[in-house]
N, CA and C of each residue as an Amber inpcrd file, in Angstrom:
protein
   414
  12.2960000 -57.3550000  15.4570000  13.2050000 -56.9850000  14.4150000
  13.2050000 -55.4680000  14.3040000  14.3810000 -54.8910000  14.1640000
  14.5270000 -53.4550000  14.0840000  14.9270000 -53.0730000  12.6500000
  14.2240000 -52.0850000  12.1150000  14.5110000 -51.6170000  10.7560000
  15.4720000 -50.4360000  10.8250000  16.4240000 -50.3980000   9.9270000
  17.4060000 -49.3150000   9.8860000  17.0440000 -48.3950000   8.7240000
  16.9280000 -47.1290000   9.0290000  16.6340000 -46.1350000   7.9920000
  17.8940000 -45.9120000   7.1520000  17.7470000 -45.7130000   5.8710000
  18.8930000 -45.5380000   4.9690000  19.6900000 -44.3000000   5.3330000
  19.0340000 -43.2850000   5.8860000  19.7400000 -42.0690000   6.2460000
  20.6320000 -42.2920000   7.4620000  20.2650000 -43.2240000   8.3250000
  21.0480000 -43.5000000   9.5220000  22.2120000 -44.4370000   9.2380000
  22.1690000 -45.1620000   8.1450000  23.1850000 -46.1520000   7.8560000
  24.4550000 -45.4820000   7.3660000  25.5760000 -45.8180000   7.9060000
  26.8460000 -45.2300000   7.5090000  27.7620000 -46.3300000   7.0340000
  28.3860000 -46.0800000   5.9340000  29.3060000 -47.0550000   5.3810000
  30.6120000 -47.0110000   6.1650000  31.1970000 -48.1380000   6.4910000
  32.4630000 -48.1370000   7.2190000  33.6250000 -47.6320000   6.3690000
  33.4780000 -47.6570000   5.0460000  34.5400000 -47.2030000   4.1460000
  34.2050000 -45.7940000   3.6700000  35.1410000 -44.8310000   3.8830000
  34.8460000 -43.4770000   3.3910000  34.7390000 -43.4760000   1.8610000
  33.7790000 -42.7240000   1.3730000  33.5300000 -42.6730000  -0.0770000
  34.2540000 -41.4810000  -0.6840000  34.7920000 -41.7200000  -1.8440000
  35.3970000 -40.6170000  -2.5960000  34.3140000 -39.9060000  -3.3860000
  34.4620000 -38.5790000  -3.5890000  33.4550000 -37.8820000  -4.4010000
  33.4900000 -38.4190000  -5.8280000  32.3020000 -38.5980000  -6.3850000
  32.2300000 -39.1160000  -7.7480000  32.5700000 -38.0160000  -8.7380000
  33.1770000 -38.3710000  -9.8530000  33.5120000 -37.3480000 -10.8620000
  32.2220000 -36.7780000 -11.4560000  32.2810000 -35.5130000 -11.9350000
  31.0870000 -34.9180000 -12.5270000  30.6150000 -35.7120000 -13.7360000
  29.2990000 -35.7220000 -13.9170000  28.7150000 -36.4890000 -15.0220000
  29.0680000 -35.8760000 -16.3650000  29.0970000 -34.5560000 -16.4210000
  29.4590000 -33.8760000 -17.6640000  30.5190000 -32.8410000 -17.3780000
  31.1420000 -32.3580000 -18.4170000  32.1890000 -31.3600000 -18.2420000
  31.6240000 -30.0410000 -17.7390000  30.3650000 -29.7240000 -18.0660000
  29.7770000 -28.4640000 -17.6490000  29.4940000 -28.4020000 -16.1570000
  29.3510000 -29.5390000 -15.5020000  29.0700000 -29.5090000 -14.0710000
  30.2630000 -29.0190000 -13.2750000  31.4600000 -29.1220000 -13.8240000
  32.6480000 -28.6580000 -13.1110000  32.8980000 -27.1650000 -13.3390000
  32.2280000 -26.5480000 -14.2920000  32.3950000 -25.1310000 -14.5990000
  31.4460000 -24.3240000 -13.7070000  31.9310000 -23.2420000 -13.1070000
  31.0590000 -22.4220000 -12.2600000  29.8410000 -21.8930000 -13.0400000
  28.7730000 -21.6740000 -12.3160000  27.4890000 -21.2750000 -12.9120000
  27.5990000 -19.9690000 -13.7090000  28.3350000 -18.9900000 -13.2050000
  28.4610000 -17.7060000 -13.8970000  29.1500000 -17.8730000 -15.2440000
  30.1390000 -18.7450000 -15.2840000  30.8290000 -18.9960000 -16.5410000
  29.9050000 -19.7130000 -17.5280000  29.0480000 -20.5880000 -17.0370000
  28.0780000 -21.2560000 -17.9000000  27.1330000 -20.2470000 -18.5310000
  26.6820000 -19.2820000 -17.7320000  25.7730000 -18.2480000 -18.2560000
  26.4840000 -17.4070000 -19.3050000  27.7430000 -17.0400000 -19.0240000
  28.5010000 -16.2250000 -19.9810000  28.6910000 -16.9730000 -21.2980000
  28.9920000 -18.2690000 -21.2130000  29.1420000 -19.0630000 -22.4340000
  27.8340000 -19.1600000 -23.2090000  26.7230000 -19.2980000 -22.4900000
  25.4150000 -19.3550000 -23.1490000  25.0970000 -18.0720000 -23.8920000
  25.3820000 -16.9230000 -23.2490000  25.1240000 -15.6290000 -23.8910000
  26.0160000 -15.4640000 -25.1130000  27.2700000 -15.8760000 -24.9920000
  28.1930000 -15.7730000 -26.1200000  27.7320000 -16.6250000 -27.2990000
  27.3230000 -17.8470000 -27.0220000  26.8370000 -18.7180000 -28.1020000
  25.5640000 -18.1730000 -28.7420000  24.6670000 -17.6130000 -27.9230000
  23.4330000 -17.0410000 -28.4720000  23.7320000 -15.8470000 -29.3620000
  24.6640000 -14.9740000 -28.9310000  24.9840000 -13.8000000 -29.7530000
  25.6830000 -14.2060000 -31.0410000  26.5210000 -15.2360000 -30.9800000
  27.1580000 -15.7160000 -32.2050000  26.1450000 -16.2880000 -33.1870000
  25.1540000 -17.0090000 -32.6710000  24.1430000 -17.5620000 -33.5690000
  23.3130000 -16.4470000 -34.1970000  23.0380000 -15.3730000 -33.4320000
  22.3110000 -14.2370000 -34.0110000  23.1410000 -13.5400000 -35.0820000
  24.4390000 -13.4270000 -34.8490000  25.3180000 -12.7980000 -35.8240000
  25.3570000 -13.6030000 -37.1240000  25.4630000 -14.9000000 -37.0070000
  25.4760000 -15.7680000 -38.1930000  24.1480000 -15.6740000 -38.9280000
  23.0360000 -15.6380000 -38.1770000  21.7200000 -15.5410000 -38.8100000
  21.5540000 -14.2090000 -39.5230000  22.0850000 -13.1240000 -38.9410000
  21.9670000 -11.8120000 -39.5720000  22.7740000 -11.7450000 -40.8620000
  23.9220000 -12.3910000 -40.8790000  24.7350000 -12.3880000 -42.0920000
  24.1360000 -13.2740000 -43.1780000  23.4280000 -14.3130000 -42.7690000
  22.8350000 -15.2220000 -43.7440000  21.4960000 -14.7250000 -44.2570000
  20.9170000 -13.6860000 -43.6230000  19.6070000 -13.1780000 -44.0320000
  19.7040000 -12.5780000 -45.4330000  18.6670000 -12.7570000 -46.2380000
  18.7010000 -12.2000000 -47.5890000  18.6890000 -10.6770000 -47.5520000
  19.4770000 -10.0960000 -48.4170000  19.5410000  -8.6360000 -48.4890000
  18.7610000  -8.1660000 -49.7020000  18.2500000  -6.9500000 -49.6000000
  17.4680000  -6.3700000 -50.6890000  18.4130000  -5.6060000 -51.6090000
  19.1240000  -6.3320000 -52.4680000  20.0970000  -5.7100000 -53.3470000
  19.4720000  -5.1290000 -54.6100000  18.2800000  -5.5440000 -54.9530000
  17.6700000  -5.1140000 -56.2000000  16.4450000  -4.2400000 -55.9750000
  16.2560000  -3.7050000 -54.7820000  15.1160000  -2.8290000 -54.5140000
  13.7920000  -3.5480000 -54.4540000  13.7880000  -4.8250000 -54.1050000
  12.5470000  -5.5900000 -54.0740000  11.6330000  -5.1650000 -52.9330000
  12.1840000  -4.5700000 -51.8750000  11.3540000  -4.1410000 -50.7450000
  10.4150000  -3.0130000 -51.1750000  10.8260000  -2.2220000 -52.1500000
   9.9790000  -1.1250000 -52.6290000   8.7010000  -1.6390000 -53.2780000
   8.6890000  -2.8820000 -53.7140000   7.4840000  -3.4400000 -54.3470000
   6.3710000  -3.6670000 -53.3330000   6.6900000  -3.5830000 -52.0340000
   5.6810000  -3.7710000 -50.9980000   5.0680000  -2.4670000 -50.5220000
   5.5710000  -1.3390000 -51.0170000   5.0300000  -0.0420000 -50.6170000
   3.5970000   0.1270000 -51.1080000   2.7970000   0.8280000 -50.3180000
   1.4200000   1.1100000 -50.7160000   1.4040000   2.3810000 -51.5590000
   0.7330000   2.3090000 -52.7050000   0.6460000   3.4540000 -53.6240000
  -0.8070000   3.6570000 -54.0420000  -1.0650000   4.8370000 -54.5870000
  -2.3610000   5.0970000 -55.2210000  -2.2400000   4.5970000 -56.6550000
  -2.9650000   3.5680000 -56.9540000  -2.8620000   2.9050000 -58.2490000
  -4.1170000   3.2240000 -59.0740000  -3.9110000   3.5970000 -60.3120000
  -5.0280000   3.8510000 -61.2180000  -5.1540000   2.6430000 -62.1370000
  -6.1670000   1.8050000 -61.8480000  -6.3670000   0.5820000 -62.6220000
  -7.0720000   0.8890000 -63.9290000  -6.8120000   0.0950000 -64.9580000
  -7.5170000   0.3150000 -66.2250000  -8.9970000  -0.0230000 -66.0740000
  -9.7800000   0.5130000 -66.9700000 -11.2160000   0.2430000 -66.9350000
 -11.5330000  -1.2110000 -67.2390000 -12.6970000  -1.6280000 -66.8030000
 -13.1410000  -2.9970000 -67.0570000 -13.9160000  -3.0510000 -68.3670000
 -13.7570000  -4.1470000 -69.0570000 -14.5610000  -4.3760000 -70.2550000
 -15.8030000  -5.1320000 -69.7970000 -16.9510000  -4.5040000 -69.9750000
 -18.2000000  -5.1200000 -69.5140000 -19.0870000  -5.4820000 -70.7030000
 -19.8290000  -6.5380000 -70.4900000 -20.7520000  -7.0320000 -71.5130000
 -22.1700000  -6.8060000 -71.0050000 -22.9750000  -6.1380000 -71.7930000
 -24.3740000  -5.8970000 -71.4530000 -25.2310000  -6.6970000 -72.4260000
 -25.7220000  -7.7910000 -71.9000000 -26.5090000  -8.6660000 -72.7860000
 -25.6230000  -9.3170000 -73.8250000 -26.1870000  -9.4630000 -75.0340000
 -25.4210000 -10.0900000 -76.1110000 -24.9710000  -9.0930000 -77.1570000
 -25.4580000  -7.8470000 -77.0480000 -25.1810000  -6.9200000 -78.1350000
 -24.2660000  -5.7570000 -77.7650000 -24.0420000  -5.5030000 -76.4790000
 -23.2860000  -4.2910000 -76.1380000 -22.1060000  -4.6130000 -75.2220000
 -20.9440000  -4.1400000 -75.6190000 -19.7230000  -4.2360000 -74.8210000
 -19.2040000  -2.8230000 -74.6310000 -18.8280000  -2.4970000 -73.4040000
 -18.3250000  -1.1460000 -73.1550000 -17.1840000  -1.1880000 -72.1410000
 -16.4440000  -0.0820000 -72.0400000 -15.2980000   0.0560000 -71.1550000
 -15.6580000   1.0140000 -70.0250000 -15.4860000   0.5710000 -68.7840000
 -15.7870000   1.4360000 -67.6300000 -14.6450000   2.4310000 -67.4440000
 -14.8770000   3.5110000 -66.7030000 -13.7950000   4.4670000 -66.4240000
 -12.6940000   3.8160000 -65.5790000 -11.5020000   4.3870000 -65.6510000
 -10.3990000   3.8960000 -64.8210000 -10.7480000   4.1230000 -63.3590000
 -10.2890000   3.2560000 -62.4850000 -10.6540000   3.3940000 -61.0760000
  -9.4030000   3.3850000 -60.1930000  -9.3490000   4.3160000 -59.2340000
  -8.1990000   4.3690000 -58.3200000  -8.3810000   3.4070000 -57.1410000
  -7.2990000   2.7690000 -56.7250000  -7.2820000   1.9140000 -55.5390000
  -5.9500000   2.1170000 -54.8160000  -5.9500000   1.8630000 -53.5100000
  -4.6980000   1.8610000 -52.7440000  -4.2470000   0.4080000 -52.6190000
  -3.0720000   0.1270000 -53.1730000  -2.5540000  -1.2320000 -53.1640000
  -1.0330000  -1.1970000 -53.2150000  -0.4060000  -2.3480000 -53.1740000
   1.0580000  -2.4020000 -53.2310000   1.5340000  -2.1810000 -54.6680000
   2.7960000  -1.8280000 -54.7910000   3.3910000  -1.6190000 -56.1100000
   3.3080000  -2.9100000 -56.9260000   3.6360000  -4.0290000 -56.2930000
   3.6230000  -5.3100000 -57.0060000   2.2210000  -5.6370000 -57.5250000
   1.2020000  -5.4270000 -56.6820000  -0.1680000  -5.7280000 -57.0900000
  -0.6200000  -4.7950000 -58.2090000  -0.2470000  -3.5290000 -58.1050000
  -0.6180000  -2.5580000 -59.1460000  -0.0030000  -2.9550000 -60.4910000
   1.2460000  -3.3910000 -60.4740000   1.8980000  -3.7950000 -61.7160000
   1.2460000  -5.0370000 -62.3120000   0.9200000  -6.0050000 -61.4540000
   0.3050000  -7.2430000 -61.9450000  -1.0500000  -6.9570000 -62.5710000
  -1.7930000  -6.0410000 -61.9770000  -3.1400000  -5.7360000 -62.4680000
  -3.1440000  -4.7360000 -63.6230000  -1.9710000  -4.3250000 -64.0740000
  -1.8870000  -3.4270000 -65.2230000  -2.1670000  -1.9790000 -64.8720000
  -1.9740000  -1.6220000 -63.6160000  -2.2750000  -0.2740000 -63.1740000
  -1.1430000   0.7070000 -63.4080000  -1.4340000   1.9520000 -63.0700000
  -0.4880000   3.0390000 -63.2400000  -0.3300000   3.7140000 -61.8910000
   0.9080000   4.0080000 -61.4890000   1.1590000   4.6740000 -60.2110000
   2.3420000   5.6120000 -60.3720000   2.4990000   6.5210000 -59.4360000
   3.6150000   7.4640000 -59.4650000   4.8080000   6.7860000 -58.8100000
   5.8380000   6.5080000 -59.5960000   7.0290000   5.8490000 -59.0690000
   7.9110000   6.8470000 -58.3350000   8.0260000   8.0690000 -58.8350000
   8.8530000   9.0920000 -58.2200000   8.2990000  10.4430000 -58.6260000
   8.0190000  11.2700000 -57.6480000   7.4530000  12.5910000 -57.9080000
   8.5670000  13.6240000 -57.8230000   8.9560000  14.1340000 -58.9530000
  10.0410000  15.1170000 -58.9710000   9.5760000  16.4800000 -58.5040000
   8.2910000  16.6480000 -58.2920000   7.7730000  17.9470000 -57.8720000
   7.6790000  18.0640000 -56.3540000   8.3680000  17.2050000 -55.6040000
   8.3110000  17.3250000 -54.1490000   9.3500000  18.3360000 -53.6640000
   9.2330000  18.7650000 -52.4100000  10.1010000  19.8120000 -51.8700000
  11.5440000  19.3470000 -51.6970000  11.7470000  18.0740000 -51.3680000
  13.1200000  17.5900000 -51.1900000  13.9110000  17.6780000 -52.4950000
  13.2730000  17.3320000 -53.5990000  13.9450000  17.4140000 -54.8970000
  14.1700000  18.8650000 -55.2910000  13.1750000  19.7070000 -55.0440000
  13.3230000  21.1320000 -55.3670000  14.4530000  21.7550000 -54.5500000
  14.5830000  21.3380000 -53.3100000  15.6560000  21.8540000 -52.4590000
  17.0140000  21.4790000 -53.0280000  17.1700000  20.2660000 -53.5030000
  18.4380000  19.8410000 -54.1040000  18.7450000  20.6370000 -55.3690000
  17.7030000  20.9480000 -56.1280000  17.9000000  21.6780000 -57.3830000
  18.3720000  23.1130000 -57.1190000  17.7470000  23.7940000 -56.1660000
  18.0180000  25.2060000 -55.9500000  19.1380000  25.4890000 -54.9550000
  19.5480000  24.5220000 -54.1220000  20.5160000  24.7620000 -53.0540000
  21.8620000  25.2600000 -53.5710000  22.4360000  24.5800000 -54.5550000
  23.7660000  24.9500000 -55.0480000  23.7710000  26.3590000 -55.6520000
  22.7530000  26.6680000 -56.4410000  22.6930000  28.0000000 -57.0630000
  22.4870000  29.0820000 -56.0010000  21.7050000  28.8190000 -54.9910000
  21.4670000  29.8000000 -53.9330000  22.7400000  30.0650000 -53.1380000
  23.5450000  29.0360000 -52.9170000  24.8070000  29.2110000 -52.1920000
  25.8100000  30.0230000 -52.9980000  25.6720000  30.0380000 -54.3360000
  26.5700000  30.8160000 -55.1790000  26.0820000  32.2470000 -55.3650000
  24.9460000  32.5970000 -54.7430000  24.4750000  33.9790000 -54.7630000
  23.3620000  34.2790000 -55.7510000  22.8140000  33.2980000 -56.4120000
  21.7140000  33.5070000 -57.3590000  20.4690000  33.9680000 -56.5970000
  19.9990000  35.1730000 -56.9240000  18.8660000  35.7790000 -56.1980000
  17.5700000  34.9860000 -56.3900000  17.3110000  34.5280000 -57.6130000
  16.0840000  33.7660000 -57.8680000  16.1050000  32.4350000 -57.0960000
  17.2720000  31.7770000 -57.0730000  17.3940000  30.5230000 -56.3350000
  17.2150000  30.7590000 -54.8400000  17.7360000  31.8830000 -54.3210000
  17.5580000  32.2090000 -52.9050000  16.0920000  32.4660000 -52.5810000
  15.3920000  33.1230000 -53.4990000  13.9590000  33.3540000 -53.3040000
  13.1980000  32.0380000 -53.2850000  13.5160000  31.1550000 -54.2170000
  12.8500000  29.8560000 -54.2590000  13.1320000  29.0460000 -52.9930000
  14.3630000  29.0750000 -52.4870000  14.6810000  28.3820000 -51.2440000
  13.8900000  28.9730000 -50.0720000  13.7700000  30.2940000 -50.0670000
  13.0010000  30.9360000 -49.0060000  11.5470000  30.4940000 -49.0240000
  10.9820000  30.3180000 -50.2060000   9.5960000  29.8660000 -50.2960000
   9.4420000  28.3990000 -49.8890000  10.4620000  27.5990000 -50.1530000
  10.4250000  26.1950000 -49.7170000  10.4060000  26.1310000 -48.1940000
  11.2790000  26.9170000 -47.5510000  11.3810000  26.8780000 -46.0970000
  10.2300000  27.6130000 -45.4000000   9.5190000  28.4550000 -46.1240000
   8.4290000  29.2480000 -45.5180000   7.2630000  28.4450000 -45.0740000
């Protein structure tokens, strides 16, 4: 008995090509990649628009500040209660507020603010304002 290998067997009837299993199989590979990139970028765009925005300045509550916490009330035995000195710590704005601390929210004595104050007067020819601007830039 002779065995016939499946690869050697030929059908007497010519076969028609079978239709693609999915619609994407008929689309060229480069077009599939382009469609994938387009869909990915659209999903990123939708996600970016849906992301929460910081409309009320809530991100500033995460900044690290030098916080001066209030003193602790300590009990010594049964007869003496005293208040410790205030203590500085570096923590977030939110944590400092929760713990009853004090921090500098805005320092008006910085150079950027001073520059805004003196710039207009210096441009109008005020000698004192020009001197102050010169010292800022020095």
